[in-house]
C-alpha positions in Angstrom: 94.6 115.0 87.6 95.3 113.5 86.5 93.0 111.1 85.1 92.4 113.4 82.1 96.1 113.6 81.3 96.6 109.9 81.9 94.0 109.2 79.3 95.9 111.3 76.8 99.1 109.6 77.5 97.8 106.1 77.2 100.4 105.0 74.6 98.8 101.7 74.0 96.0 103.2 71.9 96.7 105.7 69.1 93.2 107.1 69.5 94.4 108.6 72.7 97.9 109.7 71.5 96.6 113.1 70.7 98.3 115.9 68.9 98.1 119.5 67.7 95.2 119.3 65.3 96.5 119.0 61.8 94.9 121.2 59.2 94.3 118.2 57.0 91.4 116.9 59.2 88.1 118.7 58.6 86.3 120.5 61.4 89.4 120.7 63.6 89.0 123.3 66.4 91.0 126.4 65.9 93.3 127.9 68.5 91.2 130.6 70.1 93.4 131.4 73.1 94.2 135.1 73.5 95.9 137.1 76.2 93.5 138.2 78.8 93.0 141.9 79.3 95.1 143.4 82.1 93.8 142.6 85.5 94.7 143.6 89.0 94.0 140.0 90.2 97.1 138.1 91.0 97.8 134.8 89.3 97.1 131.8 91.4 99.9 129.7 92.9 100.7 126.9 90.4 100.8 124.1 93.0 97.5 125.1 94.6 95.8 125.5 91.2 96.9 122.0 90.0 95.8 120.4 93.3 92.4 122.0 92.8 92.2 120.6 89.3 93.0 117.1 90.6 90.3 117.5 93.3 87.8 118.8 90.7 88.3 115.8 88.4 87.7 113.3 91.2 84.5 115.1 92.2 83.2 115.0 88.6 83.7 111.3 88.1 80.2 110.4 89.3 78.6 113.0 87.2 80.5 112.0 84.1 79.2 108.5 84.4 75.6 109.8 84.1 76.1 110.7 80.4 75.9 109.0 77.1 77.5 110.5 74.0 78.5 110.0 70.4 82.1 110.1 69.1 83.5 110.1 65.5 87.0 108.9 65.2 89.0 109.7 62.0 92.4 108.3 61.0 94.4 109.5 58.0 97.4 107.5 56.9 100.1 109.7 55.4 102.9 108.9 53.0 106.5 110.2 53.5 105.6 113.5 51.8 102.6 114.1 54.1 100.0 113.3 51.5 96.9 111.4 52.6 96.9 107.8 51.4 93.8 106.6 53.2 91.1 107.9 55.5 88.9 105.8 57.8 86.2 106.7 60.2 84.3 105.0 63.0 81.2 106.3 64.9 80.6 105.1 68.4 78.1 105.5 71.2 79.8 105.7 74.6 78.2 105.1 78.1 78.7 103.5 81.4 77.0 100.3 82.7 77.4 99.7 86.4 80.5 101.8 86.4 82.0 100.0 83.4 82.9 102.2 80.4 81.4 100.9 77.1 82.2 102.1 73.6 79.7 100.6 71.1 80.7 100.7 67.5 77.8 102.0 65.3 79.4 102.3 61.8 82.7 102.2 59.8 83.3 104.6 57.0 79.6 105.6 57.1 78.3 102.0 56.8 76.3 100.6 59.7 77.4 97.2 61.2 75.8 94.1 59.9 73.4 92.0 62.2 76.2 89.5 62.7 78.7 92.2 63.7 76.2 93.7 66.1 75.6 90.4 67.7 79.3 89.7 68.2 79.8 93.1 69.6 77.0 92.7 72.1 78.6 89.4 73.3 81.9 91.2 73.7 80.3 94.0 75.7 78.5 91.5 78.0 81.8 89.6 78.5 83.7 92.8 79.3 81.1 93.9 81.9 81.3 90.5 83.6 85.1 90.5 83.6 85.4 94.0 85.1 82.8 93.3 87.8 84.5 90.1 88.7 87.9 91.8 88.9 86.4 94.6 91.1 84.8 92.1 93.4 88.1 90.2 93.8 89.9 93.5 94.5 87.3 94.5 97.1 87.9 91.2 98.9 91.6 91.8 99.2 93.2 93.0 102.4 93.2 96.8 102.6 97.0 96.8 103.0 97.5 95.1 99.6 98.4 97.8 97.1 96.3 97.9 94.0 98.0 98.7 90.7 96.6 101.9 89.1 97.3 104.1 86.1 96.4 107.2 88.1 99.2 109.8 88.3 98.9 112.3 91.1 99.9 115.9 91.0 102.7 115.1 93.4 104.1 112.6 90.9 103.9 115.1 88.1 106.1 117.4 90.1 108.6 114.5 90.7 108.6 113.7 87.0 109.0 117.3 85.7 107.9 120.9 86.5 105.1 123.3 85.9 106.0 126.9 85.1 105.1 130.2 83.4 101.5 130.7 84.6 99.5 133.4 82.7 95.9 134.4 82.4 94.3 134.0 78.9 90.8 134.2 77.5 89.8 130.9 75.9 86.3 130.6 74.4 85.2 133.7 76.3 86.3 132.4 79.7 89.2 133.4 82.0 91.7 130.6 81.8 95.1 130.0 83.4 97.7 128.5 81.1 100.6 126.6 82.6 103.6 125.0 80.9 104.9 121.6 81.8 108.2 120.0 81.0 109.2 116.4 82.0 112.6 115.4 83.3 114.0 112.5 81.2 116.3 111.7 84.1 113.5 111.2 86.6 112.9 107.7 87.9 109.6 106.2 86.9 107.3 103.6 88.4 105.0 102.7 85.5 104.8 102.8 81.7 102.6 105.8 81.9 105.1 107.7 84.0 107.7 106.8 81.4 105.7 108.7 78.8 105.2 111.7 81.1 108.9 112.3 81.8 109.5 112.6 78.0 106.6 115.1 77.6 106.4 118.8 77.2 103.4 121.0 76.7 100.8 123.4 78.0 97.7 123.0 80.2 94.8 125.4 80.2 92.6 125.4 83.4 89.2 127.2 83.7 89.9 129.7 86.4 86.3 129.6 87.8 85.7 125.9 87.8 89.3 124.6 88.2 88.6 122.2 85.3 90.9 121.2 82.4 89.9 123.0 79.3 92.7 122.3 76.9 96.0 120.3 76.8 98.7 120.5 74.1 102.1 118.9 74.0 104.7 116.7 72.3 107.1 113.9 73.1 110.7 115.2 72.9 112.2 111.7 73.0 111.1 108.4 71.4 108.9 106.6 73.9 109.4 102.9 73.9 107.9 100.0 75.9 109.9 96.7 76.0 112.7 98.2 74.1 110.3 99.2 71.3 108.9 95.6 70.9 105.6 96.4 72.7 105.3 100.1 71.7 107.3 102.8 70.0 106.0 106.4 69.8 108.3 108.5 67.8 109.9 111.7 68.9 108.0 114.9 68.0 104.6 113.2 68.0 102.3 115.9 69.2 98.9 115.9 70.9 96.0 118.2 71.9 92.6 117.8 73.6 89.7 120.1 74.5 86.9 119.8 77.0 83.5 121.7 77.1 81.1 122.5 79.9 77.9 120.5 79.6 74.6 121.5 81.3 76.5 123.9 83.5 77.6 121.0 85.8 80.5 119.1 84.3 83.4 119.5 81.8 83.4 116.7 79.2 85.7 115.8 76.2 85.0 117.8 73.1 87.9 116.8 70.8 91.1 114.8 70.7 93.6 114.9 67.8 97.0 113.5 67.0 99.8 113.6 64.6 102.9 111.4 64.5 104.1 107.9 64.2 103.3 105.0 66.5 103.7 101.2 66.5 101.9 99.1 69.1 103.1 95.5 69.1 101.6 93.6 66.2 98.3 95.4 66.4 99.0 98.9 65.2 101.5 100.5 62.9 100.3 104.0 62.1 101.9 107.1 60.7 99.6 110.0 60.2 96.8 112.1 61.7 94.1 111.1 64.2 91.0 113.0 65.4 88.1 112.1 67.7 85.1 114.5 68.0 82.7 113.9 70.9 79.1 115.3 70.8 75.4 114.8 71.6 75.9 114.5 75.3 72.7 113.3 77.0 72.1 112.6 80.7 70.5 109.2 81.5 69.5 106.9 84.3 70.7 103.4 84.7 67.9 102.3 82.4 69.4 104.6 79.7 66.3 106.9 79.8 67.3 110.3 78.7 66.5 112.9 81.4 64.5 116.1 80.5 66.4 119.4 80.5 69.7 117.9 79.4 70.6 119.8 76.3 72.5 117.6 73.7 75.7 119.0 72.2 75.5 118.5 68.5 78.6 117.6 66.3 79.1 121.1 64.9 78.2 123.1 68.0 81.1 125.3 69.1 82.3 125.1 72.7 81.0 128.6 73.3 77.4 127.8 72.2 74.4 127.9 74.5 74.5 124.1 74.9 77.7 124.4 76.8 76.7 126.9 79.5 
């Protein structure tokens, strides 16, 4: 799993602390989930379903890395009355180089980067690729018995940190989907910072019944989430999140939107209270040379998840 959920729970970056989409952000996806018509088909076993989701995500990793896409990230700072004080946006192009994820900044608040900024960014990207490759080469040379630290949280650990319940079949964007609730156990013992976030989390997961793929996630933190006693990170109670995925080229489910609402402080880097949204679009399949392959239909920014480009 639960790589997708792990990404959402990455409390070190507010762009990935997602929330129920606030109405104040334009173009936010509406809740289209409806109860599915009565069916004689029995509901799947929760444990088996979530294990299939975990396996599906692992299989899709190679395919995901064959895509390049655009994202627009919007942040709204709110005052104590909920009024918008400031809005900022960033547009990025995202892709993988030799297995390393790269997010290239294209513009801020609608203004393209200067030549000097582009040069510095290219230098940072080159440095990051070199660092990741060196780290992976070092890890590959380690003895097999040496355990490597990872942010991956397996389905088994989700069960140890909380419980899935209440499966039901709903229709979401015209497809049969299984919705399952999750509630963390704040008394559960954790092994990492990410697990500390999960056991203070409650929400709902929607899984495409045919593809066993994550389609939607919503939830909220029911306790304050702190790292280092709040010195490194402090995510306030009742911060909420949501995320949606869409099917691209009839082969893989990729992110469509992330959104967030709440209050977060990350060390000396971030002190944000407000709403956040990221919209992903224009997915294109490419080779290592970044050549766009024929027959890969781009998803445009305003194309709904049910459009022809998604099936």
